[in-house]
C-alpha positions, 0 to 999 in steps of 0.5 A: 734889550728892546729899542727905545722908540724915536719918538720917546728919543726925541721926547728925551731930547726936547727935554733935556735941552729944555733944560729938565732934572732927570727926575723931572724927564723920567717922570714926564716919559713915565719911564722910571730913572734908573731906565730914563737914564740908561737910554741918555747915557746910549744917547750920549754916547752916540752923539759923543757928548762929553756931559748934560751940556756938550750933549745940548749943544751937540742935538743942536749942531746936529738938528736931531729934533729937527724933522725933515720937511 
């Protein structure tokens, strides 16, 4: 399986944190809903999120959307 680019991961996380629905996010990213859900599940597992809300909290707490300056 191909790895997901960092840019795609960041875009996925940004849209998720903004509160968009799965269908909207997958469409904006140009990937199928199933592919989006697979990528999301992988990310959620890696950060230890129990659900979408917890995932959003952890993304913020871990500063995953901020680039080092």
